[in-house]
VMD Tcl script that builds the backbone (N, CA, C; Angstrom):
set m [mol new atoms 336]
animate dup $m
set s [atomselect $m all]
$s set {name element resname resid chain x y z} {
  {N N MET 1 A -11.429 1.442 100.129}
  {CA C MET 1 A -12.019 1.998 98.943}
  {C C MET 1 A -13.237 1.185 98.552}
  {N N ASN 2 A -14.251 1.863 97.975}
  {CA C ASN 2 A -15.461 1.198 97.554}
  {C C ASN 2 A -15.410 0.785 96.090}
  {N N SER 3 A -14.426 1.270 95.347}
  {CA C SER 3 A -14.367 0.994 93.928}
  {C C SER 3 A -13.476 -0.207 93.650}
  {N N ASN 4 A -13.820 -0.913 92.585}
  {CA C ASN 4 A -13.021 -2.033 92.110}
  {C C ASN 4 A -12.593 -1.748 90.682}
  {N N THR 5 A -11.393 -2.169 90.326}
  {CA C THR 5 A -10.864 -1.937 88.994}
  {C C THR 5 A -10.217 -3.206 88.473}
  {N N THR 6 A -10.452 -3.504 87.198}
  {CA C THR 6 A -9.809 -4.617 86.522}
  {C C THR 6 A -8.966 -4.068 85.383}
  {N N TYR 7 A -7.699 -4.489 85.325}
  {CA C TYR 7 A -6.776 -4.020 84.290}
  {C C TYR 7 A -6.467 -5.154 83.322}
  {N N ASN 8 A -6.494 -4.836 82.031}
  {CA C ASN 8 A -6.124 -5.792 80.995}
  {C C ASN 8 A -5.058 -5.160 80.111}
  {N N GLN 9 A -3.950 -5.853 79.924}
  {CA C GLN 9 A -2.872 -5.329 79.097}
  {C C GLN 9 A -2.831 -6.050 77.761}
  {N N ILE 10 A -2.823 -5.253 76.697}
  {CA C ILE 10 A -2.699 -5.775 75.337}
  {C C ILE 10 A -1.614 -4.965 74.650}
  {N N GLY 11 A -0.450 -5.570 74.452}
  {CA C GLY 11 A 0.674 -4.858 73.853}
  {C C GLY 11 A 1.115 -3.717 74.746}
  {N N ASN 12 A 1.252 -2.511 74.189}
  {CA C ASN 12 A 1.665 -1.332 74.955}
  {C C ASN 12 A 0.480 -0.588 75.562}
  {N N THR 13 A -0.719 -1.133 75.426}
  {CA C THR 13 A -1.918 -0.468 75.923}
  {C C THR 13 A -2.523 -1.254 77.074}
  {N N THR 14 A -2.880 -0.545 78.143}
  {CA C THR 14 A -3.556 -1.149 79.283}
  {C C THR 14 A -4.946 -0.545 79.394}
  {N N TYR 15 A -5.948 -1.410 79.543}
  {CA C TYR 15 A -7.333 -0.980 79.666}
  {C C TYR 15 A -7.791 -1.222 81.106}
  {N N ALA 16 A -8.287 -0.168 81.752}
  {CA C ALA 16 A -8.790 -0.277 83.118}
  {C C ALA 16 A -10.300 -0.089 83.106}
  {N N ASN 17 A -11.011 -1.067 83.662}
  {CA C ASN 17 A -12.465 -0.988 83.782}
  {C C ASN 17 A -12.811 -0.787 85.249}
  {N N HIS 18 A -13.439 0.365 85.556}
  {CA C HIS 18 A -13.753 0.727 86.930}
  {C C HIS 18 A -15.198 0.366 87.255}
  {N N SER 19 A -15.445 0.021 88.502}
  {CA C SER 19 A -16.783 -0.402 88.909}
  {C C SER 19 A -17.797 0.734 88.838}
  {N N ASN 20 A -17.326 1.992 88.734}
  {CA C ASN 20 A -18.263 3.113 88.612}
  {C C ASN 20 A -18.714 3.325 87.166}
  {N N GLY 21 A -18.258 2.445 86.264}
  {CA C GLY 21 A -18.684 2.521 84.875}
  {C C GLY 21 A -17.721 3.231 83.956}
  {N N SER 22 A -16.750 3.931 84.507}
  {CA C SER 22 A -15.774 4.621 83.668}
  {C C SER 22 A -14.647 3.670 83.266}
  {N N THR 23 A -13.945 4.028 82.213}
  {CA C THR 23 A -12.805 3.247 81.746}
  {C C THR 23 A -11.619 4.178 81.534}
  {N N THR 24 A -10.426 3.638 81.692}
  {CA C THR 24 A -9.205 4.391 81.444}
  {C C THR 24 A -8.324 3.590 80.511}
  {N N THR 25 A -7.740 4.264 79.530}
  {CA C THR 25 A -6.808 3.634 78.601}
  {C C THR 25 A -5.434 4.234 78.815}
  {N N TYR 26 A -4.425 3.387 79.033}
  {CA C TYR 26 A -3.046 3.818 79.228}
  {C C TYR 26 A -2.219 3.421 78.010}
  {N N ASN 27 A -1.570 4.400 77.390}
  {CA C ASN 27 A -0.693 4.135 76.250}
  {C C ASN 27 A 0.710 4.598 76.589}
  {N N GLN 28 A 1.682 3.709 76.430}
  {CA C GLN 28 A 3.069 4.052 76.720}
  {C C GLN 28 A 3.821 4.312 75.424}
  {N N ILE 29 A 4.464 5.484 75.373}
  {CA C ILE 29 A 5.314 5.853 74.242}
  {C C ILE 29 A 6.643 6.304 74.824}
  {N N GLY 30 A 7.676 5.471 74.676}
  {CA C GLY 30 A 8.973 5.780 75.262}
  {C C GLY 30 A 8.874 5.832 76.772}
  {N N ASN 31 A 9.350 6.915 77.394}
  {CA C ASN 31 A 9.296 7.077 78.849}
  {C C ASN 31 A 8.026 7.781 79.318}
  {N N THR 32 A 7.086 8.018 78.405}
  {CA C THR 32 A 5.862 8.741 78.752}
  {C C THR 32 A 4.650 7.832 78.602}
  {N N THR 33 A 3.773 7.877 79.593}
  {CA C THR 33 A 2.511 7.141 79.548}
  {C C THR 33 A 1.364 8.138 79.547}
  {N N TYR 34 A 0.422 7.941 78.635}
  {CA C TYR 34 A -0.744 8.811 78.518}
  {C C TYR 34 A -1.975 8.049 79.003}
  {N N ALA 35 A -2.666 8.614 79.993}
  {CA C ALA 35 A -3.879 8.005 80.533}
  {C C ALA 35 A -5.077 8.851 80.128}
  {N N ASN 36 A -6.037 8.209 79.464}
  {CA C ASN 36 A -7.249 8.899 79.020}
  {C C ASN 36 A -8.454 8.214 79.633}
  {N N ASN 37 A -9.211 8.966 80.439}
  {CA C ASN 37 A -10.376 8.426 81.118}
  {C C ASN 37 A -11.633 8.776 80.337}
  {N N SER 38 A -12.603 7.871 80.346}
  {CA C SER 38 A -13.844 8.080 79.601}
  {C C SER 38 A -14.638 9.266 80.125}
  {N N ASN 39 A -14.358 9.737 81.342}
  {CA C ASN 39 A -15.057 10.896 81.882}
  {C C ASN 39 A -14.351 12.215 81.535}
  {N N GLY 40 A -13.311 12.145 80.666}
  {CA C GLY 40 A -12.636 13.354 80.211}
  {C C GLY 40 A -11.431 13.744 81.033}
  {N N TYR 41 A -11.132 12.981 82.065}
  {CA C TYR 41 A -9.997 13.249 82.952}
  {C C TYR 41 A -8.763 12.562 82.392}
  {N N ASN 42 A -7.709 13.321 82.123}
  {CA C ASN 42 A -6.510 12.774 81.501}
  {C C ASN 42 A -5.277 13.043 82.352}
  {N N SER 43 A -4.286 12.155 82.233}
  {CA C SER 43 A -3.034 12.293 82.970}
  {C C SER 43 A -1.871 11.935 82.058}
  {N N THR 44 A -0.711 12.487 82.384}
  {CA C THR 44 A 0.525 12.152 81.696}
  {C C THR 44 A 1.549 11.748 82.738}
  {N N TYR 45 A 2.223 10.623 82.523}
  {CA C TYR 45 A 3.256 10.117 83.428}
  {C C TYR 45 A 4.600 10.168 82.706}
  {N N ASN 46 A 5.605 10.730 83.366}
  {CA C ASN 46 A 6.950 10.772 82.801}
  {C C ASN 46 A 7.931 10.141 83.776}
  {N N GLN 47 A 8.718 9.204 83.286}
  {CA C GLN 47 A 9.717 8.519 84.105}
  {C C GLN 47 A 11.073 9.193 83.922}
  {N N VAL 48 A 11.661 9.660 85.033}
  {CA C VAL 48 A 12.997 10.252 85.011}
  {C C VAL 48 A 13.798 9.579 86.118}
  {N N GLY 49 A 14.725 8.689 85.738}
  {CA C GLY 49 A 15.479 7.947 86.743}
  {C C GLY 49 A 14.549 7.075 87.560}
  {N N ASN 50 A 14.626 7.179 88.893}
  {CA C ASN 50 A 13.763 6.391 89.777}
  {C C ASN 50 A 12.470 7.107 90.137}
  {N N THR 51 A 12.222 8.262 89.517}
  {CA C THR 51 A 11.045 9.055 89.861}
  {C C THR 51 A 10.073 9.117 88.687}
  {N N ASN 52 A 8.790 8.905 88.984}
  {CA C ASN 52 A 7.741 9.030 87.984}
  {C C ASN 52 A 6.913 10.263 88.334}
  {N N TYR 53 A 6.761 11.171 87.372}
  {CA C TYR 53 A 6.005 12.408 87.571}
  {C C TYR 53 A 4.665 12.300 86.855}
  {N N ARG 54 A 3.577 12.576 87.594}
  {CA C ARG 54 A 2.245 12.561 87.001}
  {C C ARG 54 A 1.682 13.974 86.958}
  {N N HIS 55 A 1.136 14.359 85.830}
  {CA C HIS 55 A 0.468 15.649 85.674}
  {C C HIS 55 A -0.946 15.386 85.170}
  {N N ASP 56 A -1.930 15.930 85.890}
  {CA C ASP 56 A -3.334 15.687 85.560}
  {C C ASP 56 A -3.949 16.876 84.845}
  {N N SER 57 A -4.998 16.589 84.073}
  {CA C SER 57 A -5.666 17.636 83.313}
  {C C SER 57 A -6.371 18.654 84.205}
  {N N ASN 58 A -6.580 18.313 85.489}
  {CA C ASN 58 A -7.211 19.260 86.415}
  {C C ASN 58 A -6.188 20.141 87.124}
  {N N GLY 59 A -4.907 20.004 86.764}
  {CA C GLY 59 A -3.867 20.851 87.336}
  {C C GLY 59 A -3.104 20.236 88.485}
  {N N SER 60 A -3.565 19.114 89.009}
  {CA C SER 60 A -2.849 18.473 90.111}
  {C C SER 60 A -1.695 17.644 89.576}
  {N N SER 61 A -0.781 17.282 90.469}
  {CA C SER 61 A 0.382 16.495 90.073}
  {C C SER 61 A 0.846 15.643 91.246}
  {N N SER 62 A 1.718 14.686 90.948}
  {CA C SER 62 A 2.273 13.849 92.001}
  {C C SER 62 A 3.611 13.294 91.545}
  {N N THR 63 A 4.378 12.809 92.517}
  {CA C THR 63 A 5.629 12.119 92.221}
  {C C THR 63 A 5.586 10.739 92.854}
  {N N TYR 64 A 6.236 9.779 92.205}
  {CA C TYR 64 A 6.333 8.408 92.706}
  {C C TYR 64 A 7.799 8.021 92.717}
  {N N ASN 65 A 8.297 7.628 93.894}
  {CA C ASN 65 A 9.687 7.208 94.037}
  {C C ASN 65 A 9.739 5.785 94.549}
  {N N GLN 66 A 10.555 4.963 93.902}
  {CA C GLN 66 A 10.718 3.571 94.300}
  {C C GLN 66 A 12.011 3.432 95.091}
  {N N VAL 67 A 11.900 2.898 96.310}
  {CA C VAL 67 A 13.068 2.633 97.147}
  {C C VAL 67 A 12.969 1.179 97.592}
  {N N GLY 68 A 13.779 0.321 96.986}
  {CA C GLY 68 A 13.684 -1.102 97.294}
  {C C GLY 68 A 12.342 -1.641 96.868}
  {N N ASN 69 A 11.634 -2.317 97.753}
  {CA C ASN 69 A 10.316 -2.881 97.437}
  {C C ASN 69 A 9.171 -1.927 97.759}
  {N N THR 70 A 9.491 -0.706 98.171}
  {CA C THR 70 A 8.469 0.247 98.585}
  {C C THR 70 A 8.431 1.448 97.651}
  {N N GLY 71 A 7.228 1.842 97.264}
  {CA C GLY 71 A 7.037 3.038 96.461}
  {C C GLY 71 A 6.369 4.124 97.288}
  {N N TYR 72 A 6.806 5.363 97.100}
  {CA C TYR 72 A 6.272 6.492 97.848}
  {C C TYR 72 A 5.623 7.480 96.886}
  {N N VAL 73 A 4.356 7.799 97.142}
  {CA C VAL 73 A 3.609 8.738 96.314}
  {C C VAL 73 A 3.372 10.011 97.112}
  {N N ASN 74 A 3.732 11.153 96.540}
  {CA C ASN 74 A 3.466 12.442 97.155}
  {C C ASN 74 A 2.649 13.284 96.184}
  {N N ASN 75 A 1.463 13.710 96.623}
  {CA C ASN 75 A 0.549 14.462 95.777}
  {C C ASN 75 A 0.626 15.951 96.063}
  {N N SER 76 A 0.303 16.750 95.039}
  {CA C SER 76 A 0.376 18.201 95.175}
  {C C SER 76 A -0.635 18.745 96.171}
  {N N ASN 77 A -1.665 17.955 96.528}
  {CA C ASN 77 A -2.647 18.409 97.514}
  {C C ASN 77 A -2.218 18.095 98.941}
  {N N GLY 78 A -1.014 17.528 99.110}
  {CA C GLY 78 A -0.500 17.236 100.443}
  {C C GLY 78 A -0.701 15.811 100.904}
  {N N SER 79 A -1.517 15.042 100.201}
  {CA C SER 79 A -1.722 13.644 100.582}
  {C C SER 79 A -0.575 12.787 100.067}
  {N N SER 80 A -0.460 11.594 100.612}
  {CA C SER 80 A 0.621 10.690 100.199}
  {C C SER 80 A 0.169 9.247 100.344}
  {N N SER 81 A 0.923 8.354 99.717}
  {CA C SER 81 A 0.633 6.920 99.782}
  {C C SER 81 A 1.938 6.144 99.824}
  {N N THR 82 A 1.857 4.949 100.388}
  {CA C THR 82 A 2.977 4.012 100.382}
  {C C THR 82 A 2.526 2.752 99.667}
  {N N VAL 83 A 3.360 2.259 98.746}
  {CA C VAL 83 A 3.016 1.099 97.925}
  {C C VAL 83 A 4.018 -0.011 98.215}
  {N N ASN 84 A 3.503 -1.176 98.613}
  {CA C ASN 84 A 4.354 -2.332 98.881}
  {C C ASN 84 A 3.858 -3.522 98.083}
  {N N ARG 85 A 4.788 -4.208 97.409}
  {CA C ARG 85 A 4.440 -5.409 96.655}
  {C C ARG 85 A 4.996 -6.626 97.365}
  {N N ILE 86 A 4.110 -7.596 97.636}
  {CA C ILE 86 A 4.497 -8.862 98.257}
  {C C ILE 86 A 3.958 -9.968 97.372}
  {N N GLY 87 A 4.848 -10.666 96.687}
  {CA C GLY 87 A 4.423 -11.684 95.743}
  {C C GLY 87 A 3.638 -11.064 94.605}
  {N N SER 88 A 2.442 -11.590 94.334}
  {CA C SER 88 A 1.612 -11.065 93.252}
  {C C SER 88 A 0.600 -10.030 93.751}
  {N N THR 89 A 0.717 -9.641 95.029}
  {CA C THR 89 A -0.223 -8.679 95.611}
  {C C THR 89 A 0.478 -7.364 95.912}
  {N N THR 90 A -0.161 -6.254 95.540}
  {CA C THR 90 A 0.343 -4.918 95.839}
  {C C THR 90 A -0.588 -4.259 96.845}
  {N N TYR 91 A -0.013 -3.729 97.922}
  {CA C TYR 91 A -0.771 -3.068 98.974}
  {C C TYR 91 A -0.497 -1.571 98.927}
  {N N ILE 92 A -1.553 -0.772 98.911}
  {CA C ILE 92 A -1.434 0.685 98.874}
  {C C ILE 92 A -2.063 1.248 100.142}
  {N N HIS 93 A -1.286 1.978 100.916}
  {CA C HIS 93 A -1.770 2.606 102.148}
  {C C HIS 93 A -1.714 4.119 101.965}
  {N N ASN 94 A -2.857 4.773 102.132}
  {CA C ASN 94 A -2.964 6.209 101.903}
  {C C ASN 94 A -2.933 6.985 103.210}
  {N N SER 95 A -2.486 8.226 103.119}
  {CA C SER 95 A -2.355 9.059 104.317}
  {C C SER 95 A -3.698 9.394 104.949}
  {N N ASP 96 A -4.803 9.194 104.217}
  {CA C ASP 96 A -6.122 9.461 104.805}
  {C C ASP 96 A -6.673 8.239 105.536}
  {N N GLY 97 A -5.872 7.170 105.612}
  {CA C GLY 97 A -6.284 5.986 106.355}
  {C C GLY 97 A -6.898 4.900 105.504}
  {N N THR 98 A -7.184 5.189 104.237}
  {CA C THR 98 A -7.744 4.162 103.362}
  {C C THR 98 A -6.633 3.291 102.794}
  {N N SER 99 A -7.009 2.127 102.288}
  {CA C SER 99 A -6.023 1.232 101.694}
  {C C SER 99 A -6.648 0.464 100.535}
  {N N THR 100 A -5.798 -0.022 99.658}
  {CA C THR 100 A -6.213 -0.787 98.485}
  {C C THR 100 A -5.252 -1.955 98.315}
  {N N SER 101 A -5.779 -3.082 97.838}
  {CA C SER 101 A -4.904 -4.188 97.476}
  {C C SER 101 A -5.193 -4.594 96.040}
  {N N CYS 102 A -4.139 -4.941 95.303}
  {CA C CYS 102 A -4.262 -5.360 93.913}
  {C C CYS 102 A -3.631 -6.730 93.751}
  {N N ASN 103 A -4.323 -7.622 93.052}
  {CA C ASN 103 A -3.827 -8.967 92.800}
  {C C ASN 103 A -3.706 -9.199 91.306}
  {N N GLN 104 A -2.545 -9.699 90.878}
  {CA C GLN 104 A -2.315 -9.972 89.477}
  {C C GLN 104 A -2.527 -11.448 89.199}
  {N N ILE 105 A -3.396 -11.742 88.209}
  {CA C ILE 105 A -3.658 -13.104 87.782}
  {C C ILE 105 A -3.488 -13.125 86.267}
  {N N GLY 106 A -2.384 -13.688 85.818}
  {CA C GLY 106 A -2.092 -13.683 84.388}
  {C C GLY 106 A -1.895 -12.272 83.883}
  {N N SER 107 A -2.615 -11.911 82.827}
  {CA C SER 107 A -2.496 -10.567 82.253}
  {C C SER 107 A -3.480 -9.590 82.880}
  {N N GLN 108 A -4.259 -10.065 83.871}
  {CA C GLN 108 A -5.247 -9.199 84.513}
  {C C GLN 108 A -4.841 -8.867 85.936}
  {N N THR 109 A -5.132 -7.627 86.348}
  {CA C THR 109 A -4.899 -7.177 87.712}
  {C C THR 109 A -6.215 -6.698 88.299}
  {N N TYR 110 A -6.555 -7.176 89.487}
  {CA C TYR 110 A -7.799 -6.824 90.162}
  {C C TYR 110 A -7.480 -5.997 91.401}
  {N N CYS 111 A -8.087 -4.821 91.518}
  {CA C CYS 111 A -7.868 -3.956 92.681}
  {C C CYS 111 A -9.177 -3.712 93.399}
  {N N ASN 112 A -9.115 -3.698 94.738}
  {CA C ASN 112 A -10.297 -3.339 95.520}
  {C C ASN 112 A -9.873 -2.756 96.857}
}
mol reanalyze $m
mol bondsrecalc $m
mol representation Tube
mol addrep $m
């Protein structure tokens, strides 16, 4: 991926600053997380058991299932991802061959 993102958590709100200039704010209320992007793109995440369901304002959706240390993402467009956390680093491998790694340092997480 060519984009970099920095996440800062303050209370129940997480602020994501993307290298393309956009920002995303995540607010958690109970089992639901609301993501609002500065470009008008919004998502809602709902946790049910071990599955997290995401619904986007553009009509797409995805599911995330955690099995042990591995997370599996299946998107409504047919793409998928595998998420593995090793120590403070999270590795994301996508079905299109791209990958991302995220490193957590204190309250900040850096992804590239």
